[in-house]
Backbone bond lengths (Angstrom), bond angles and torsions (degrees), N, CA, C in turn:
res aa  C-N    CA-C-N  psi(-1)  N-CA   C-N-CA  omega(-1)  CA-C   N-CA-C  phi
1 X - - - 1.442 - - 1.462 107.54 -
2 X 1.295 118.77 134.52 1.452 121.67 -179.35 1.587 107.34 -87.63
3 X 1.291 111.71 147.14 1.470 123.64 175.56 1.404 118.04 -146.05
4 X 1.317 119.24 156.63 1.422 127.94 174.30 1.505 107.44 -114.48
5 X 1.338 112.81 132.53 1.504 121.95 -179.85 1.554 106.48 -126.45
6 X 1.421 116.87 142.58 1.424 116.65 162.01 1.557 100.83 -159.15
7 X 1.399 108.10 158.83 1.445 116.99 -178.43 1.561 104.49 -102.04
8 X 1.344 112.96 143.92 1.517 116.25 179.11 1.589 105.59 -142.31
9 X 1.307 115.48 157.79 1.416 126.29 -177.24 1.512 111.34 -111.45
10 X 1.304 118.20 133.37 1.434 119.57 178.83 1.560 108.58 -76.40
11 X 1.354 112.40 124.59 1.480 119.38 -177.47 1.545 113.95 -116.29
12 X 1.311 118.03 -13.35 1.467 123.42 179.43 1.466 110.17 -151.83
13 X 1.316 115.76 134.05 1.486 127.18 174.43 1.487 109.85 -131.81
14 X 1.388 118.19 111.25 1.390 119.48 -169.86 1.542 107.84 -135.39
15 X 1.345 117.79 137.89 1.394 126.62 173.87 1.437 110.76 -86.26
16 X 1.379 122.57 115.79 1.455 126.71 -177.84 1.533 109.14 -119.19
17 X 1.342 114.21 157.68 1.456 119.04 174.04 1.496 108.32 -119.09
18 X 1.391 122.40 132.01 1.380 124.31 178.61 1.548 109.68 -82.79
19 X 1.323 119.44 172.41 1.436 121.71 -175.76 1.601 114.75 -61.75
20 X 1.296 113.54 -20.83 1.539 116.81 176.46 1.464 113.30 -87.98
21 X 1.390 119.04 -0.03 1.387 122.22 177.56 1.565 117.34 93.25
22 X 1.312 114.66 5.20 1.465 120.07 -173.14 1.625 102.00 -89.87
23 X 1.299 115.99 134.57 1.467 125.33 175.55 1.488 112.06 -81.12
24 X 1.373 115.63 137.92 1.483 124.19 172.03 1.461 112.09 -129.28
25 X 1.317 118.99 156.37 1.416 125.78 171.40 1.517 108.83 -105.35
26 X 1.319 118.23 118.14 1.414 122.90 -174.56 1.552 104.98 -99.86
27 X 1.304 117.55 120.47 1.459 124.88 -179.97 1.545 105.76 -109.74
28 X 1.368 118.94 127.82 1.421 122.04 177.43 1.513 106.65 -116.75
29 X 1.348 113.67 127.14 1.509 121.53 -179.70 1.484 108.88 -117.87
30 X 1.376 114.90 142.59 1.433 125.71 171.62 1.490 115.00 -125.34
31 X 1.301 114.99 161.50 1.478 118.28 177.28 1.503 105.88 -113.17
32 X 1.246 116.05 128.23 1.530 121.06 179.26 1.485 110.01 -93.51
33 X 1.338 114.93 129.48 1.458 121.45 175.63 1.454 113.25 -128.05
34 X 1.287 116.08 159.10 1.495 121.00 -179.03 1.557 106.22 -73.92
35 X 1.320 112.65 141.94 1.448 117.51 173.79 1.530 111.56 -72.04
36 X 1.252 121.47 124.43 1.411 121.52 179.02 1.494 115.22 -68.47
37 X 1.259 122.44 141.08 1.463 121.60 -178.51 1.512 108.25 -75.53
38 X 1.410 116.60 161.36 1.404 120.10 179.51 1.507 109.25 -69.27
39 X 1.406 110.65 146.12 1.470 116.32 177.25 1.617 106.06 -114.81
40 X 1.345 111.63 117.00 1.464 114.47 -177.53 1.543 103.47 -136.31
41 X 1.314 111.63 130.08 1.452 115.96 176.59 1.497 109.32 -123.99
42 X 1.261 120.74 131.10 1.498 129.54 179.53 1.528 111.35 -141.05
43 X 1.309 115.19 154.68 1.419 121.10 177.60 1.515 105.91 -123.09
44 X 1.296 116.63 153.31 1.481 118.21 170.77 1.507 106.49 106.30
45 X 1.366 113.80 -167.71 1.502 121.15 -178.39 1.527 114.81 -61.53
46 X 1.340 113.74 -25.17 1.516 116.15 -175.61 1.445 110.53 -75.40
47 X 1.270 121.12 -24.92 1.481 127.85 -174.85 1.500 108.68 -54.99
48 X 1.281 118.88 -44.86 1.556 120.70 -176.90 1.465 106.20 -63.04
49 X 1.314 122.77 -44.72 1.469 124.58 177.85 1.547 111.66 -57.84
50 X 1.283 114.23 -45.62 1.508 119.63 -179.16 1.510 111.14 -63.89
51 X 1.342 117.14 -35.72 1.536 119.39 175.29 1.454 112.00 -59.24
52 X 1.345 115.54 -35.26 1.502 119.64 -179.86 1.496 112.10 -79.49
53 X 1.348 116.60 -36.95 1.506 119.81 -177.64 1.472 112.41 -77.71
54 X 1.319 125.97 -34.76 1.457 128.61 -173.68 1.548 109.17 -56.18
55 X 1.252 123.38 -50.84 1.479 118.88 178.02 1.502 116.97 -53.35
56 X 1.363 114.70 -33.74 1.443 120.02 177.37 1.494 115.38 -71.66
57 X 1.348 112.56 -39.97 1.454 123.59 175.30 1.568 108.76 -63.08
58 X 1.316 117.01 -46.56 1.413 119.90 178.42 1.613 115.77 -58.81
59 X 1.346 108.61 -40.14 1.329 113.84 -179.77 1.603 115.78 -70.68
60 X 1.343 113.25 -33.00 1.482 121.85 171.17 1.482 111.79 -62.66
61 X 1.303 115.86 -44.73 1.514 119.22 -179.93 1.481 109.25 -62.60
62 X 1.313 116.62 -49.12 1.458 117.34 -179.78 1.525 114.10 -63.09
63 X 1.358 121.54 -30.14 1.476 122.92 -178.27 1.569 103.60 -74.50
64 X 1.304 122.94 -24.65 1.464 121.36 -179.09 1.460 111.78 -83.44
65 X 1.214 119.11 -19.86 1.563 120.45 173.43 1.505 106.85 -100.80
66 X 1.298 115.00 165.51 1.519 124.82 179.94 1.482 108.96 -61.99
67 X 1.295 118.05 96.20 1.454 123.36 172.91 1.595 114.01 53.03
68 X 1.382 114.63 32.74 1.418 118.52 177.55 1.580 112.34 77.45
69 X 1.309 116.61 17.52 1.516 119.47 -175.57 1.534 109.83 -125.06
70 X 1.219 119.39 142.74 1.465 125.15 177.67 1.559 106.30 -111.74
71 X 1.344 111.65 146.22 1.468 120.08 178.16 1.442 112.23 -104.72
72 X 1.341 115.45 124.03 1.540 124.99 178.11 1.445 106.16 -108.86
73 X 1.375 116.61 126.40 1.487 120.12 173.56 1.478 113.11 -63.92
74 X 1.343 121.76 130.86 1.444 121.19 -173.74 1.500 109.93 -123.96
75 X 1.366 116.90 -42.47 1.558 114.31 -171.40 1.476 105.99 -148.62
76 X 1.359 117.36 136.25 1.467 121.66 166.28 1.502 105.59 -123.18
77 X 1.450 111.23 125.03 1.478 117.01 -172.51 1.513 107.96 -119.82
78 X 1.288 119.14 128.60 1.435 124.75 177.48 1.555 110.46 -105.72
79 X 1.327 115.72 120.28 1.452 120.22 176.23 1.472 110.51 -117.77
80 X 1.383 113.97 139.98 1.440 119.05 177.34 1.577 105.50 -71.46
81 X 1.369 111.20 165.03 1.455 113.63 176.97 1.527 112.88 -58.77
82 X 1.274 117.95 -38.44 1.477 125.96 178.84 1.571 109.21 -61.72
83 X 1.361 116.64 -46.04 1.487 120.64 178.44 1.553 108.73 -67.20
84 X 1.300 118.44 -39.68 1.449 121.52 177.33 1.445 113.61 -59.77
85 X 1.281 118.51 -44.92 1.430 126.25 -176.84 1.570 110.48 -68.55
86 X 1.404 118.64 -23.78 1.356 118.68 177.73 1.534 118.39 -87.54
87 X 1.354 114.81 -1.00 1.425 120.44 174.70 1.501 112.62 -68.14
88 X 1.370 124.39 126.95 1.424 124.19 -176.22 1.542 110.96 -68.41
89 X 1.360 112.19 -28.48 1.584 116.55 178.89 1.499 105.15 -138.58
90 X 1.272 117.04 123.75 1.502 120.93 -176.54 1.544 104.27 -86.72
91 X 1.302 123.24 132.86 1.369 125.11 179.87 1.522 110.05 -76.58
92 X 1.324 115.03 149.80 1.504 123.03 179.59 1.596 104.63 -113.82
93 X 1.308 113.00 162.67 1.461 120.98 172.62 1.475 107.78 -55.26
94 X 1.324 118.74 133.15 1.448 127.29 -178.73 1.490 115.52 90.18
95 X 1.288 119.00 -10.63 1.530 124.58 175.31 1.474 107.45 -64.22
96 X 1.363 117.53 138.77 1.437 123.43 172.16 1.394 111.67 -103.14
97 X 1.323 115.76 136.75 1.544 124.89 178.55 1.514 110.14 -122.29
98 X 1.322 115.52 162.33 1.472 121.98 171.59 1.464 106.67 -116.49
99 X 1.386 112.84 127.99 1.484 124.26 -178.51 1.546 103.66 -107.87
100 X 1.344 114.37 128.15 1.450 123.08 178.07 1.544 108.94 -125.93
101 X 1.287 108.94 123.93 1.558 115.16 172.97 1.413 110.81 -109.95
102 X 1.357 120.82 123.30 1.457 119.70 -176.33 1.482 110.81 -148.84
103 X 1.247 118.20 160.73 1.428 127.62 172.02 1.563 114.84 91.66
104 X 1.226 115.60 172.65 1.460 118.80 179.76 1.548 109.39 -78.87
105 X 1.242 119.55 -18.34 1.476 124.32 -179.12 1.519 109.66 -95.49
106 X 1.266 122.47 4.12 1.485 132.20 176.30 1.535 103.33 59.26
107 X 1.293 122.76 57.57 1.406 123.47 173.08 1.581 109.85 -74.56
108 X 1.312 115.90 131.69 1.407 121.41 -175.97 1.526 109.24 -107.76
109 X 1.323 120.18 122.43 1.416 118.63 178.15 1.581 104.89 -112.49
110 X 1.341 117.21 124.42 1.419 120.39 176.08 1.573 106.83 -109.79
111 X 1.265 117.77 118.92 1.481 119.19 -178.77 1.580 107.42 -98.48
112 X 1.226 112.99 113.52 1.458 121.80 179.93 1.504 109.93 -104.96
């Protein structure tokens, strides 16, 4: 059976109310990935200068992002108050989960 897996980090946990007055817990998960370094190719006398400058530019780019990592939105999960209360362990901001999508019926397993 084929499956897709990825790890995600909880970055937002919000209590919201829908138009009918029912409360939901909205959980937003992101995947953190390394920022790729710049790719520059040059030939000629300027290439030596670029080889010296590129490490500095890479370091500056990494310092401008959160520890050299980018956040990509991956999953927004809405749980009713009843569903939320049934969770054996409630996730907190910063917790990492594994999301597994498998099967012909697209069953999603979220391991908290």
